[in-house]
C-alpha positions as CSV (number, residue, x, y, z in Angstrom):
1,M,-0.1,0.1,0.0
2,S,1.3,3.4,-0.9
3,G,-0.2,5.0,2.1
4,V,1.9,2.9,4.6
5,K,5.2,4.7,5.7
6,K,8.2,2.5,5.1
7,K,9.9,1.3,8.2
8,Q,13.1,3.1,9.0
9,R,16.5,1.2,9.1
10,S,18.2,0.4,12.4
11,F,21.7,0.9,13.3
12,E,22.3,-2.9,12.9
13,D,21.1,-2.7,9.4
14,F,23.7,-0.3,8.4
15,S,26.4,-2.5,10.0
16,Y,25.2,-5.8,8.9
17,M,26.9,-6.4,5.7
18,A,30.3,-5.1,7.1
19,E,29.9,-7.5,10.0
20,I,29.1,-10.4,8.0
21,M,32.1,-10.1,5.8
22,F,34.3,-10.6,8.8
23,K,32.0,-13.0,10.7
24,S,32.1,-15.4,7.7
25,L,36.0,-15.5,8.2
26,G,35.5,-16.3,11.8
27,Y,36.2,-12.9,13.2
28,D,33.7,-10.9,15.3
29,L,34.8,-7.2,15.5
30,M,31.9,-6.3,17.9
31,D,32.4,-9.5,20.1
32,T,28.8,-10.7,19.8
33,P,27.9,-13.0,22.7
34,R,27.5,-16.6,21.6
35,S,28.0,-20.1,22.9
36,R,31.5,-21.6,23.6
37,W,31.5,-24.1,20.9
38,R,30.6,-21.6,18.2
39,N,33.3,-19.3,19.4
40,I,35.8,-22.3,19.2
41,L,34.6,-23.0,15.5
42,M,34.8,-19.4,14.5
43,R,38.3,-18.9,15.9
44,G,39.4,-22.1,14.4
45,Y,38.1,-21.3,10.9
46,F,39.7,-17.7,11.3
47,I,43.1,-19.4,11.9
48,L,42.6,-21.6,8.9
49,C,41.9,-18.6,6.7
50,L,44.8,-16.6,8.2
51,V,47.3,-19.5,7.8
52,S,46.2,-20.2,4.2
53,S,46.5,-16.3,3.4
54,L,50.1,-16.2,4.9
55,Y,51.1,-19.4,3.3
56,E,49.9,-18.5,-0.1
57,S,50.9,-14.9,0.1
58,F,54.5,-16.1,0.6
59,F,54.5,-18.2,-2.6
60,V,52.8,-15.5,-4.6
61,T,55.6,-13.1,-3.4
62,Y,58.3,-15.8,-4.0
63,R,57.0,-16.4,-7.6
64,I,57.3,-12.7,-8.3
65,L,60.8,-12.7,-7.1
66,E,61.7,-15.8,-9.1
67,W,61.4,-13.7,-12.3
68,E,63.0,-16.1,-14.7
69,S,60.0,-18.4,-14.4
70,I,57.6,-15.9,-15.8
71,A,59.9,-13.6,-17.9
72,G,59.1,-13.5,-21.4
73,S,55.5,-14.2,-21.3
74,P,53.4,-11.1,-20.9
75,S,50.2,-12.9,-20.0
76,K,52.1,-14.7,-17.1
77,V,53.5,-11.6,-15.8
78,M,50.1,-9.8,-15.7
79,R,48.4,-12.6,-14.2
80,Q,50.9,-13.0,-11.5
81,G,51.1,-9.3,-11.1
82,L,47.3,-9.3,-10.7
83,H,47.4,-11.8,-8.0
84,F,50.3,-10.0,-6.2
85,F,48.6,-6.7,-6.1
86,Y,45.3,-8.2,-5.1
87,M,47.1,-10.1,-2.3
88,F,49.1,-7.0,-1.3
89,S,46.1,-4.7,-1.1
90,A,44.2,-7.3,1.0
91,Q,47.0,-7.7,3.4
92,V,47.6,-4.0,3.8
93,K,43.9,-3.6,4.5
94,F,43.9,-6.5,7.1
95,F,47.1,-5.2,8.8
96,T,45.6,-1.7,9.1
97,F,42.2,-3.0,10.2
98,M,43.8,-5.1,13.0
99,V,46.0,-2.2,14.1
100,Y,43.0,0.1,14.4
101,R,40.3,-2.4,15.4
102,K,39.9,-1.0,18.8
103,K,39.5,2.5,17.7
104,L,37.2,1.3,15.0
105,R,35.0,-0.5,17.7
106,V,34.9,2.6,19.8
107,L,33.9,4.7,16.9
108,I,31.1,2.3,15.9
109,N,29.7,2.2,19.5
110,N,29.8,6.0,19.8
111,L,27.9,6.4,16.5
112,K,25.4,3.6,17.7
113,D,24.8,5.9,20.9
114,L,24.1,8.9,18.6
115,Y,21.8,6.8,16.4
116,P,18.0,7.8,16.8
117,E,16.2,5.1,18.7
118,E,12.5,6.0,18.1
119,E,10.9,5.5,14.8
120,D,9.6,9.2,14.7
121,Q,13.3,10.3,15.4
122,R,14.5,8.0,12.5
123,R,12.0,9.7,10.1
124,Q,13.3,13.2,11.2
125,Y,16.7,12.0,10.4
126,D,15.6,10.4,7.2
127,V,17.9,7.5,8.0
128,N,16.8,5.4,5.0
129,S,18.3,7.9,2.6
130,F,21.7,7.3,4.0
131,Y,21.4,3.4,3.9
132,F,23.2,1.6,1.1
133,S,21.4,2.3,-2.2
134,R,20.0,-0.4,-4.5
135,A,22.9,0.5,-6.9
136,T,25.5,0.1,-4.1
137,R,24.1,-3.2,-3.0
138,S,23.9,-4.4,-6.7
139,V,27.7,-3.6,-7.0
140,M,28.5,-5.5,-3.8
141,Y,26.4,-8.5,-5.1
142,F,27.9,-8.4,-8.5
143,Y,31.5,-8.2,-7.0
144,Y,30.9,-11.2,-4.8
145,M,29.3,-13.3,-7.5
146,V,32.2,-12.7,-9.8
147,M,34.6,-13.8,-7.0
148,I,32.4,-17.0,-6.4
149,L,32.4,-17.8,-10.1
150,M,36.1,-17.2,-10.4
151,A,36.8,-19.4,-7.4
152,F,34.8,-22.5,-8.5
153,H,35.3,-22.1,-12.2
154,P,38.7,-24.1,-12.3
155,L,37.2,-27.1,-10.3
156,I,34.0,-27.1,-12.5
157,Q,35.9,-26.9,-15.8
158,S,38.3,-29.7,-14.6
159,C,35.3,-32.0,-13.6
160,I,33.5,-31.3,-16.9
161,M,36.5,-32.0,-19.1
162,F,37.1,-35.3,-17.4
163,A,33.5,-36.2,-17.6
164,V,33.3,-35.4,-21.3
165,G,36.3,-37.5,-21.9
166,L,34.7,-40.3,-20.0
167,G,37.8,-41.0,-18.1
168,K,39.9,-41.3,-21.1
169,S,41.7,-38.1,-20.6
170,D,43.7,-36.9,-17.5
171,F,42.1,-34.8,-14.9
172,L,43.2,-31.2,-15.5
173,Y,43.8,-30.2,-11.9
174,L,43.1,-26.7,-12.6
175,R,43.3,-24.3,-9.6
176,I,42.1,-20.7,-8.7
177,F,45.6,-19.3,-8.5
178,P,48.6,-20.4,-10.7
179,T,51.0,-20.1,-7.7
180,Q,53.1,-23.2,-7.2
181,L,52.9,-24.5,-3.6
182,S,55.4,-26.5,-1.6
183,F,53.6,-29.8,-2.5
184,D,52.5,-31.6,-5.6
185,V,49.0,-30.7,-6.5
186,R,48.7,-33.0,-9.5
187,N,47.4,-35.8,-7.5
188,P,44.0,-36.2,-5.9
189,K,45.0,-35.7,-2.2
190,G,47.3,-32.8,-3.1
191,Y,44.7,-31.1,-5.4
192,I,42.0,-31.4,-2.7
193,L,44.4,-29.8,-0.1
194,G,45.6,-27.2,-2.5
195,Y,42.0,-26.2,-3.5
196,I,41.1,-25.8,0.1
197,I,44.0,-23.6,0.6
198,D,43.1,-21.7,-2.5
199,L,39.4,-21.3,-1.4
200,T,40.2,-20.1,2.2
201,Y,42.9,-17.9,0.9
202,S,40.5,-16.3,-1.8
203,Q,37.7,-15.9,0.8
204,F,40.0,-14.2,3.0
205,I,41.4,-11.5,0.6
206,V,38.0,-10.9,-1.0
207,N,36.2,-10.6,2.4
208,V,38.8,-8.3,3.9
209,S,38.9,-6.3,0.8
210,L,35.2,-5.7,0.6
211,G,34.6,-5.7,4.5
212,T,37.1,-2.9,5.2
213,D,35.4,-0.8,2.4
214,L,32.0,-1.7,3.8
215,W,33.0,-0.5,7.5
216,M,34.3,2.8,5.9
217,M,31.1,3.3,4.1
218,C,28.9,2.4,7.0
219,V,30.5,5.0,9.4
220,S,30.8,7.7,6.7
221,S,27.0,7.4,5.9
222,Q,26.3,7.7,9.6
223,I,28.3,10.8,10.0
224,S,26.9,12.3,6.8
225,M,23.4,11.6,8.3
226,H,24.3,13.6,11.4
227,F,25.8,16.3,9.2
228,A,22.5,16.4,7.1
229,Y,20.2,16.5,10.2
230,L,22.2,19.3,11.8
231,A,21.9,21.3,8.6
232,K,18.1,20.6,8.6
233,V,17.7,21.8,12.2
234,L,19.8,24.9,11.5
235,S,18.1,25.9,8.3
236,S,14.5,25.6,10.0
237,H,15.4,27.7,13.0
238,L,13.7,31.2,13.1
239,P,15.8,33.6,15.3
240,N,14.3,36.6,16.9
241,R,16.1,39.6,18.5
242,E,13.7,39.4,21.5
243,R,14.7,35.8,22.3
244,E,18.5,36.3,22.2
245,N,19.4,33.9,25.2
246,E,17.2,31.2,23.7
247,D,18.9,31.7,20.3
248,R,22.3,31.6,21.6
249,D,21.5,28.4,23.6
250,F,20.4,26.9,20.3
251,L,23.6,27.9,18.6
252,V,25.6,26.5,21.6
253,S,23.8,23.0,21.2
254,V,24.4,23.2,17.3
255,V,28.1,23.8,17.8
256,R,28.5,21.2,20.5
257,R,26.7,18.7,18.2
258,H,28.9,19.8,15.4
259,Q,32.1,19.4,17.4
260,V,31.0,15.8,18.3
261,I,30.6,14.9,14.7
262,L,33.7,16.5,13.6
263,R,35.7,14.4,16.3
264,L,34.0,11.2,14.9
265,Q,35.0,12.2,11.5
266,K,38.6,12.6,12.6
267,D,38.4,9.1,13.9
268,V,37.2,7.8,10.7
269,N,40.1,9.6,8.9
270,Q,42.6,8.2,11.3
271,V,41.3,4.6,10.8
272,F,40.6,4.6,7.1
273,G,42.7,7.5,5.5
274,L,46.0,5.8,5.0
275,L,44.4,2.5,4.0
276,L,42.3,4.0,1.3
277,A,45.2,6.1,0.0
278,S,47.4,3.1,-0.4
279,N,44.5,1.3,-1.9
280,L,44.4,3.8,-4.7
281,F,47.7,2.7,-6.1
282,T,47.2,-1.0,-5.6
283,T,43.8,-0.7,-7.2
284,A,45.2,1.1,-10.2
285,S,47.8,-1.6,-10.6
286,L,45.1,-4.3,-10.3
287,L,42.9,-2.6,-13.0
288,C,45.9,-2.3,-15.3
289,C,46.8,-5.9,-15.0
290,M,43.1,-7.0,-15.3
291,A,42.6,-4.9,-18.5
292,F,45.7,-6.1,-20.2
293,Y,45.3,-9.8,-19.3
294,S,41.6,-9.6,-20.7
295,V,42.9,-8.2,-24.0
296,V,45.6,-10.9,-24.2
297,Q,43.3,-13.7,-23.4
298,G,40.7,-12.5,-25.9
299,F,37.1,-13.5,-26.3
300,N,37.1,-16.7,-24.0
301,L,35.7,-17.7,-20.7
302,E,38.8,-16.7,-18.8
303,G,39.2,-13.3,-20.7
304,I,35.5,-12.5,-20.0
305,S,35.8,-13.4,-16.2
306,Y,38.7,-11.1,-15.8
307,L,36.9,-8.4,-17.6
308,M,34.0,-8.8,-15.2
309,L,36.5,-8.6,-12.4
310,F,37.9,-5.4,-13.8
311,L,34.3,-3.9,-13.9
312,S,33.6,-5.1,-10.4
313,V,36.7,-3.8,-8.8
314,A,36.4,-0.4,-10.5
315,A,32.7,-0.2,-9.4
316,Q,33.9,-1.1,-5.9
317,F,36.3,1.8,-5.9
318,Y,33.7,4.2,-7.3
319,M,31.3,3.1,-4.6
320,V,34.0,3.9,-2.0
321,S,34.7,7.3,-3.7
322,S,31.0,8.1,-3.6
323,Y,30.8,7.8,0.2
324,G,33.9,10.1,0.7
325,Q,32.3,12.5,-1.6
326,M,29.0,12.3,0.3
327,L,30.8,13.1,3.5
328,I,32.4,16.2,2.0
329,D,29.0,17.4,0.4
330,W,27.0,17.1,3.7
331,S,29.7,18.5,5.9
332,I,29.7,21.8,3.8
333,Q,25.9,21.9,3.7
334,I,25.9,23.1,7.3
335,A,27.6,26.4,6.0
336,A,24.9,26.7,3.4
337,A,22.2,26.0,6.0
338,A,23.6,28.7,8.3
339,Y,23.7,31.2,5.4
340,E,20.2,30.5,4.1
341,H,18.2,30.6,7.1
342,K,16.9,33.8,8.4
343,W,19.9,34.8,10.5
344,Y,19.4,38.5,9.8
345,E,16.3,38.5,12.3
346,G,18.5,37.5,15.2
347,S,20.5,39.7,17.4
348,I,23.9,41.1,16.8
349,R,25.5,38.4,19.0
350,Y,23.5,35.8,17.1
351,I,24.7,37.0,13.7
352,K,28.4,36.9,14.9
353,D,28.1,33.4,16.1
354,I,26.5,32.4,13.0
355,A,29.4,33.9,11.1
356,F,31.8,31.8,13.2
357,I,29.8,28.5,12.3
358,M,29.7,29.4,8.5
359,A,33.5,30.0,8.6
360,R,34.2,26.5,10.3
361,A,31.6,24.6,8.2
362,Q,33.2,25.8,5.1
363,R,36.0,23.5,5.7
364,P,34.9,20.1,4.4
365,A,35.1,17.0,6.4
366,E,37.4,14.7,4.4
367,I,38.7,11.1,4.4
368,S,42.4,11.5,3.5
369,A,46.0,10.5,4.2
370,R,47.3,13.6,5.9
371,G,45.6,15.7,3.3
372,I,47.7,14.3,0.4
373,I,45.0,12.1,-1.2
374,I,41.3,12.9,-0.5
375,I,38.8,10.2,-1.1
376,S,36.2,11.6,-3.6
377,F,34.9,11.5,-7.0
378,D,38.1,13.4,-8.1
379,T,40.1,10.4,-6.8
380,F,38.2,7.9,-8.9
381,K,38.9,10.1,-12.0
382,T,42.6,10.1,-10.9
383,L,42.6,6.3,-10.5
384,M,40.9,5.7,-14.0
385,T,43.5,8.0,-15.4
386,I,46.5,6.3,-13.8
387,T,45.0,2.9,-14.9
388,Y,44.8,4.1,-18.6
389,R,48.2,5.5,-18.6
390,F,49.7,2.3,-17.1
391,F,47.8,0.1,-19.5
392,A,48.8,2.2,-22.5
393,V,52.6,2.2,-21.6
394,I,52.6,-1.4,-21.0
395,R,50.7,-2.5,-24.1
396,Q,53.0,-0.2,-26.1
397,T,56.1,-1.7,-24.4
398,V,54.9,-5.2,-24.9
399,G,53.9,-4.6,-28.4
400,K,57.5,-3.4,-29.6
């Protein structure tokens, strides 16, 4: 029914996707109470994923250092480079996440305390407008489906090729990653063990990569929501010279609320700024390798799968950049609200205080690495420019 008001999202709705990415790895950031045996199972699986990640990361790096084995083959170089940069990006994200996990937990709890509890309050905040949009959710689902397809495609292909041959041809023993491990994977037992390591390693880097971005988007959207509500309250205020004390009390409450939000934004910047800045360069390298490898492979199943991966990774970074841009836009909206409301009907002291608020709010809240790289739409443009230039240089070099 069109007349029925849509239920407003809870705080848990905002954090659910980010939490599930890490919970599925066996790690619970918020330490949700659960039975002892479930904690043991989760910790055991987390250790398995972590060990698999470290084990395979070592051989991915060793393979790069062992340059003679891949030199002379552009496709091998690009594919190995793709795996290295994807692994490196995920490991940097995981390391940063673990270093700042306590600060992130405190930040999330502080945002939870500020979140409107009652349904009417949530409507005033218009919380649903700051929840992940359908386009954002579609990008996340598409990204994860591409990863699942690439994870199980080698196994399915090996089984199909063996079944079509009706046992006359050898089993191909295709794996997710081309990395050579410390044991033989060309036999049934070694193949099963190798594929389990590949799967847990793949899940680890995919969930860490997407999960950290989701946490950044979750907290950024929350802070943007508070900026928007503060701008809404300020723009609707009607000052009066005869109510100078009440107007000043109102501005004091606005300034205090604004300072609280700015402190939370600084915490976001501290937790995610360096991580996202470093991610810009690894993502550019990833996109370059994916684009070149797709062109080299041509129009076949593997080439198409890497093209889909290129689109999903680019869309993921666009999604991250959009939330950085949203934070910038809503933070400066407070200055616009202060200017547009009827400040001229207030007292002289009120006008001076409003001028101070406008001056402070004109400096946008940003997610950046010490102000060097700011996460925004301009960052996404820079990323695609870097990718195109890298791709053009490498293709020209290989084509000679």
